[in-house]
KOLROVEX-365750 format. One record per residue (C-alpha): residue number from 1; residue in one letter; x, y, z. Coordinates in pm, 1 decimal, always signed. Each point is the difference from the previous one (the first is absolute). Layout:
{seq NUM type A c1 X c2 Y c3 Z}
...
//
This chain:
{seq 1 type M c1 -1778.9 c2 -7064.4 c3 +3851.4}
{seq 2 type D c1 +341.1 c2 -102.4 c3 -136.4}
{seq 3 type R c1 +271.2 c2 +250.7 c3 -101.6}
{seq 4 type R c1 -59.3 c2 -51.8 c3 -374.2}
{seq 5 type S c1 -373.5 c2 +87.7 c3 +28.2}
{seq 6 type F c1 +73.6 c2 +300.3 c3 +220.4}
{seq 7 type T c1 +252.5 c2 +134.4 c3 -253.7}
{seq 8 type K c1 -253.3 c2 -33.2 c3 -284.7}
{seq 9 type L c1 -261.5 c2 +186.2 c3 +197.2}
{seq 10 type A c1 +246.8 c2 +275.3 c3 +89.8}
{seq 11 type L c1 +111.5 c2 +45.7 c3 -359.8}
{seq 12 type S c1 -359.8 c2 +6.4 c3 -117.1}
{seq 13 type G c1 -75.7 c2 +276.0 c3 +256.6}
{seq 14 type L c1 +290.5 c2 +204.9 c3 -110.8}
{seq 15 type A c1 -92.8 c2 -29.5 c3 -365.6}
{seq 16 type F c1 -357.2 c2 +99.1 c3 +80.2}
{seq 17 type S c1 +116.7 c2 +300.5 c3 +194.8}
{seq 18 type F c1 +231.3 c2 +102.0 c3 -282.3}
{seq 19 type L c1 -278.5 c2 -33.2 c3 -256.9}
{seq 20 type A c1 -246.4 c2 +194.0 c3 +216.1}
{seq 21 type D c1 +251.7 c2 +277.2 c3 +60.8}
{seq 22 type S c1 +82.2 c2 +22.7 c3 -373.4}
{seq 23 type A c1 -371.5 c2 +10.0 c3 -88.9}
{seq 24 type G c1 -54.9 c2 +272.6 c3 +252.6}
{seq 25 type R c1 +278.5 c2 +213.7 c3 -141.4}
{seq 26 type A c1 -130.2 c2 -50.5 c3 -353.6}
{seq 27 type A c1 -344.5 c2 +103.3 c3 +110.3}
{seq 28 type L c1 +137.1 c2 +310.2 c3 +161.8}
{seq 29 type T c1 +191.4 c2 +101.3 c3 -311.1}
{seq 30 type G c1 -326.1 c2 -24.0 c3 -200.7}
{seq 31 type V c1 -171.3 c2 +258.0 c3 +222.6}
{seq 32 type P c1 +25.5 c2 +348.5 c3 -152.2}
{seq 33 type Q c1 +204.0 c2 +231.9 c3 +221.6}
{seq 34 type P c1 -83.6 c2 +367.4 c3 +36.8}
{seq 35 type S c1 +213.1 c2 +201.4 c3 -242.0}
{seq 36 type A c1 +201.5 c2 +302.8 c3 +104.0}
{seq 37 type P c1 -187.7 c2 +328.5 c3 -56.0}
{seq 38 type L c1 +76.1 c2 +163.7 c3 -329.7}
{seq 39 type P c1 +180.0 c2 +335.9 c3 +14.9}
{seq 40 type P c1 -220.8 c2 +294.6 c3 -77.8}
{seq 41 type P c1 +21.3 c2 +134.1 c3 -358.6}
{seq 42 type P c1 +238.5 c2 +291.3 c3 -41.5}
{seq 43 type T c1 -158.5 c2 +336.1 c3 +25.9}
{seq 44 type P c1 +8.9 c2 +165.1 c3 -340.8}
{seq 45 type H c1 +172.4 c2 +336.0 c3 -9.1}
{seq 46 type P c1 -204.2 c2 +261.6 c3 -185.5}
{seq 47 type V c1 +169.6 c2 +136.8 c3 -306.7}
{seq 48 type T c1 +5.2 c2 +377.8 c3 -7.3}
{seq 49 type P c1 -149.6 c2 +122.2 c3 -328.3}
{seq 50 type L c1 +254.4 c2 +163.4 c3 -226.7}
{seq 51 type A c1 -198.1 c2 +320.3 c3 +5.3}
{seq 52 type K c1 +66.6 c2 +29.7 c3 +373.5}
{seq 53 type Q c1 +372.5 c2 -73.2 c3 -3.7}
{seq 54 type P c1 +239.0 c2 +281.1 c3 +83.4}
{seq 55 type Y c1 +133.6 c2 -18.3 c3 -355.5}
{seq 56 type A c1 -346.2 c2 +24.0 c3 -162.9}
{seq 57 type N c1 +71.1 c2 +341.4 c3 -162.2}
{seq 58 type L c1 +331.3 c2 -122.7 c3 -129.1}
{seq 59 type L c1 -170.2 c2 -309.7 c3 -145.4}
{seq 60 type D c1 -246.2 c2 +226.6 c3 -180.5}
{seq 61 type R c1 +295.2 c2 +187.3 c3 -155.8}
{seq 62 type A c1 +154.9 c2 -331.4 c3 -101.0}
{seq 63 type K c1 -317.9 c2 -119.1 c3 -164.7}
{seq 64 type A c1 -23.3 c2 +322.1 c3 -195.9}
{seq 65 type A c1 +362.9 c2 -37.1 c3 -109.4}
{seq 66 type M c1 -70.7 c2 -358.5 c3 -104.4}
{seq 67 type D c1 -285.1 c2 +125.2 c3 -215.9}
{seq 68 type Q c1 +221.5 c2 +271.6 c3 -143.5}
{seq 69 type H c1 +268.7 c2 -257.1 c3 -90.9}
{seq 70 type S c1 -248.8 c2 -276.5 c3 -80.5}
{seq 71 type H c1 +187.4 c2 -102.7 c3 -317.2}
{seq 72 type M c1 +298.2 c2 -91.3 c3 +222.6}
{seq 73 type F c1 -176.3 c2 -233.8 c3 +231.1}
{seq 74 type A c1 -151.7 c2 -334.3 c3 -100.5}
{seq 75 type L c1 +16.7 c2 -100.6 c3 +365.5}
{seq 76 type R c1 -235.5 c2 +208.3 c3 +214.6}
{seq 77 type D c1 -71.2 c2 -243.8 c3 +281.7}
{seq 78 type R c1 +256.4 c2 +139.4 c3 +244.7}
{seq 79 type V c1 +170.7 c2 +336.6 c3 +55.6}
{seq 80 type A c1 +281.2 c2 +100.5 c3 +234.8}
{seq 81 type L c1 -18.8 c2 +331.3 c3 +191.3}
{seq 82 type A c1 +289.8 c2 +181.0 c3 +159.2}
{seq 83 type D c1 -174.7 c2 +228.0 c3 +245.6}
{seq 84 type F c1 +266.0 c2 +262.4 c3 +77.0}
{seq 85 type D c1 -233.4 c2 +192.6 c3 +225.0}
{seq 86 type A c1 +93.0 c2 -257.6 c3 +267.4}
{seq 87 type P c1 +336.2 c2 -9.3 c3 +177.3}
{seq 88 type S c1 +251.8 c2 -263.4 c3 -90.5}
{seq 89 type R c1 -54.6 c2 -190.3 c3 +326.4}
{seq 90 type E c1 -348.8 c2 -97.5 c3 -115.6}
{seq 91 type L c1 -114.9 c2 -265.6 c3 -245.4}
{seq 92 type R c1 -71.1 c2 +237.6 c3 -286.3}
{seq 93 type F c1 +57.3 c2 -214.2 c3 -315.3}
{seq 94 type H c1 -339.5 c2 -162.0 c3 -68.0}
{seq 95 type I c1 -69.5 c2 -260.7 c3 -263.0}
{seq 96 type V c1 -372.0 c2 +24.3 c3 -56.2}
{seq 97 type D c1 -209.0 c2 -281.9 c3 -151.3}
{seq 98 type L c1 -255.9 c2 +193.1 c3 -200.9}
{seq 99 type V c1 -202.7 c2 -317.0 c3 -63.0}
{seq 100 type G c1 -13.1 c2 -153.2 c3 +349.1}
{seq 101 type G c1 +2.8 c2 +332.5 c3 +184.1}
{seq 102 type H c1 +289.4 c2 -70.9 c3 +239.2}
{seq 103 type S c1 +359.1 c2 +110.8 c3 +30.0}
{seq 104 type S c1 +336.9 c2 -84.7 c3 +148.4}
{seq 105 type S c1 +235.9 c2 +267.8 c3 +133.7}
{seq 106 type Y c1 +380.3 c2 +30.7 c3 +27.8}
{seq 107 type L c1 +272.7 c2 +240.6 c3 +109.2}
{seq 108 type V c1 +155.2 c2 +205.0 c3 -282.1}
{seq 109 type A c1 +278.3 c2 +256.5 c3 -3.4}
{seq 110 type H c1 +3.6 c2 +338.1 c3 -168.6}
{seq 111 type G c1 +303.5 c2 +162.4 c3 -155.5}
{seq 112 type R c1 +266.0 c2 +191.3 c3 +187.2}
{seq 113 type G c1 -51.8 c2 +302.0 c3 -221.7}
{seq 114 type S c1 -369.3 c2 +5.9 c3 +103.2}
{seq 115 type D c1 +97.1 c2 +14.7 c3 +372.1}
{seq 116 type P c1 +343.0 c2 +167.1 c3 +38.4}
{seq 117 type A c1 -28.3 c2 +31.0 c3 +378.1}
{seq 118 type H c1 -107.8 c2 -360.0 c3 +36.8}
{seq 119 type S c1 -311.8 c2 +91.0 c3 +188.1}
{seq 120 type G c1 -176.4 c2 -319.3 c3 -100.4}
{seq 121 type W c1 -247.4 c2 +202.7 c3 -211.4}
{seq 122 type L c1 +12.3 c2 +59.5 c3 -374.4}
{seq 123 type Q c1 +26.4 c2 +378.2 c3 -55.2}
{seq 124 type T c1 +24.7 c2 +42.6 c3 -377.6}
{seq 125 type F c1 +4.9 c2 -194.7 c3 -325.4}
{seq 126 type S c1 +244.3 c2 +32.8 c3 -285.0}
{seq 127 type N c1 +38.3 c2 -151.0 c3 -342.4}
{seq 128 type E c1 +349.6 c2 +136.6 c3 -57.6}
{seq 129 type P c1 +297.1 c2 -228.6 c3 -52.5}
{seq 130 type N c1 +237.8 c2 -25.8 c3 +298.5}
{seq 131 type S c1 -266.9 c2 +153.2 c3 +225.7}
{seq 132 type L c1 -17.8 c2 -323.3 c3 +207.1}
{seq 133 type A c1 -367.3 c2 +89.8 c3 +51.2}
{seq 134 type S c1 -321.9 c2 -189.1 c3 -38.0}
{seq 135 type S c1 -226.4 c2 +87.9 c3 -292.6}
{seq 136 type A c1 -381.4 c2 +19.9 c3 +4.3}
{seq 137 type G c1 -229.1 c2 -147.5 c3 -261.3}
{seq 138 type A c1 -91.8 c2 -321.0 c3 -175.0}
{seq 139 type Y c1 +255.9 c2 -274.8 c3 -77.0}
{seq 140 type K c1 -35.1 c2 -323.6 c3 -191.3}
{seq 141 type T c1 +175.5 c2 -301.7 c3 +147.7}
{seq 142 type G c1 +244.1 c2 -174.7 c3 -230.5}
{seq 143 type E c1 +263.4 c2 -269.6 c3 +0.0}
{seq 144 type I c1 +113.5 c2 -176.5 c3 +314.4}
{seq 145 type Y c1 +381.8 c2 -34.2 c3 -4.7}
{seq 146 type E c1 +307.9 c2 -47.2 c3 +215.9}
{seq 147 type G c1 +189.0 c2 +323.3 c3 +59.5}
{seq 148 type Q c1 +225.5 c2 +173.6 c3 +253.7}
{seq 149 type H c1 -273.9 c2 -23.0 c3 +264.5}
{seq 150 type G c1 -79.6 c2 -361.7 c3 -81.7}
{seq 151 type R c1 -339.8 c2 -80.4 c3 -146.4}
{seq 152 type A c1 -185.1 c2 +309.2 c3 -120.5}
{seq 153 type M c1 -276.4 c2 +117.0 c3 -229.2}
{seq 154 type R c1 +40.0 c2 +266.9 c3 -265.6}
{seq 155 type L c1 -245.9 c2 +289.4 c3 -23.4}
{seq 156 type T c1 -98.8 c2 +226.4 c3 -288.2}
{seq 157 type G c1 -125.3 c2 +349.3 c3 +93.0}
{seq 158 type L c1 -307.9 c2 +97.6 c3 -197.4}
{seq 159 type D c1 -45.7 c2 +364.6 c3 +108.1}
{seq 160 type P c1 +197.9 c2 +316.8 c3 -66.0}
{seq 161 type Q c1 +97.8 c2 +10.0 c3 +367.6}
{seq 162 type N c1 +153.3 c2 -350.0 c3 +2.4}
{seq 163 type N c1 +95.2 c2 -72.9 c3 -366.8}
{seq 164 type N c1 +368.7 c2 -11.0 c3 +85.4}
{seq 165 type A c1 -48.0 c2 -312.3 c3 +211.9}
{seq 166 type E c1 +171.8 c2 -236.9 c3 -233.8}
{seq 167 type M c1 +292.0 c2 +235.0 c3 -60.8}
{seq 168 type R c1 +31.8 c2 +45.2 c3 +378.2}
{seq 169 type A c1 -24.6 c2 -377.5 c3 +58.6}
{seq 170 type I c1 -301.0 c2 +39.4 c3 +230.5}
{seq 171 type V c1 -109.3 c2 -355.1 c3 +89.7}
{seq 172 type V c1 -159.4 c2 -207.2 c3 +274.8}
{seq 173 type H c1 +266.8 c2 -181.8 c3 +204.2}
{seq 174 type G c1 +70.8 c2 -133.5 c3 +345.8}
{seq 175 type A c1 +214.9 c2 +179.9 c3 +255.8}
{seq 176 type D c1 +131.9 c2 -74.6 c3 +347.5}
{seq 177 type Y c1 -81.6 c2 +348.5 c3 +121.6}
{seq 178 type V c1 -374.7 c2 -69.5 c3 -52.0}
{seq 179 type S c1 -93.6 c2 -208.2 c3 +305.6}
{seq 180 type E c1 -184.2 c2 -2.3 c3 +330.4}
{seq 181 type D c1 +342.4 c2 -15.0 c3 +177.7}
{seq 182 type H c1 +102.2 c2 +319.4 c3 -166.9}
{seq 183 type I c1 -319.1 c2 +166.8 c3 +111.5}
{seq 184 type A c1 +49.5 c2 -124.8 c3 +357.7}
{seq 185 type T c1 +354.6 c2 +153.2 c3 +4.4}
{seq 186 type W c1 -55.7 c2 +322.2 c3 -189.7}
{seq 187 type G c1 -376.8 c2 +55.2 c3 -10.1}
{seq 188 type K c1 +1.8 c2 -13.7 c3 -380.6}
{seq 189 type I c1 +146.3 c2 -200.2 c3 -281.9}
{seq 190 type G c1 +292.8 c2 +108.3 c3 -217.5}
{seq 191 type R c1 -16.2 c2 +187.8 c3 -328.6}
{seq 192 type S c1 +57.8 c2 -122.2 c3 -355.7}
{seq 193 type E c1 +139.5 c2 +189.8 c3 -299.6}
{seq 194 type G c1 -349.6 c2 +36.0 c3 -137.2}
{seq 195 type C c1 -91.3 c2 -368.0 c3 -31.2}
{seq 196 type F c1 -292.7 c2 -171.7 c3 +162.8}
{seq 197 type A c1 +211.8 c2 -192.7 c3 +254.2}
{seq 198 type V c1 -185.3 c2 -261.2 c3 +205.3}
{seq 199 type A c1 +92.4 c2 -254.6 c3 +267.1}
{seq 200 type R c1 +209.1 c2 -279.1 c3 -147.7}
{seq 201 type H c1 -204.4 c2 -275.3 c3 +155.8}
{seq 202 type M c1 -322.9 c2 +141.6 c3 -145.2}
{seq 203 type L c1 +135.6 c2 +58.6 c3 -353.5}
{seq 204 type P c1 -90.9 c2 -345.9 c3 -145.5}
{seq 205 type Q c1 -360.9 c2 +35.5 c3 +121.9}
{seq 206 type L c1 -29.1 c2 +352.3 c3 -131.9}
{seq 207 type L c1 +147.1 c2 -84.9 c3 -340.0}
{seq 208 type G c1 -224.6 c2 -298.8 c3 -23.7}
{seq 209 type L c1 -313.1 c2 +211.4 c3 +56.0}
{seq 210 type L c1 +113.1 c2 +275.6 c3 -238.3}
{seq 211 type G c1 +169.8 c2 -179.8 c3 -285.2}
{seq 212 type P c1 +78.4 c2 +180.2 c3 -329.2}
{seq 213 type G c1 -271.9 c2 +205.8 c3 -168.3}
{seq 214 type R c1 -178.3 c2 +159.2 c3 +296.7}
{seq 215 type M c1 -12.0 c2 +352.8 c3 +139.4}
{seq 216 type V c1 +193.2 c2 +151.9 c3 +288.0}
{seq 217 type Y c1 -137.0 c2 +339.7 c3 +95.9}
{seq 218 type A c1 +194.5 c2 +232.4 c3 +231.0}
{seq 219 type N c1 -111.5 c2 +331.3 c3 +137.3}
{seq 220 type K c1 -32.2 c2 +228.3 c3 +301.6}
{seq 221 type L c1 -337.1 c2 +172.0 c3 -10.0}
{seq 222 type R c1 +67.1 c2 +244.6 c3 +282.5}
{seq 223 type S c1 +238.0 c2 +290.5 c3 -70.7}
{seq 224 type A c1 +241.5 c2 -171.7 c3 -238.5}
{seq 225 type E c1 +186.3 c2 +156.4 c3 -286.4}
{seq 226 type A c1 -34.3 c2 -247.3 c3 -285.3}
//
């Protein structure tokens, strides 16, 4: 066999090997490969019925107040509860979805005049000007505006025990003294001058859920002077 014939045969063998190897790889890619196992579906967390929540009695009071002031509320899908039976270190400001049956909870401060010794517990309510105290009762949320505390929401007091709210400039606003860090250091959050002060980083979410025209209801059902 001369060199030219040998070269032709060698090239032909290489080409055949290349084609066979390519065909083999193509065949392998056509074979379905076992897929990775799917993660298990998340375990649903049961929603505690509103009637079994710690604030259930307060919610009943709020619903009664909403019926009493029904002409004031076109929006009755959500209500906010300030449960001043709880200490300030706990999430005691609850926005309750009355349609879906769930809620979200936040820290909220009470007024200095309601807790002069700064115990972390609301002791008394007051509606008096310059009392620096929290007031009990039903409020209607109003305009969202920019004020001395930044973004805030105005409130109108609807009951005799909180009807000075506008004159006293009682609003919902954010405050640095309402935070988990403050609780870690002091065991409680700071006090407001009667406003519903909440954590700054939670204020946009809270205002978005409330919006103008809904009810905020504040009370302490155990041994409070309203």
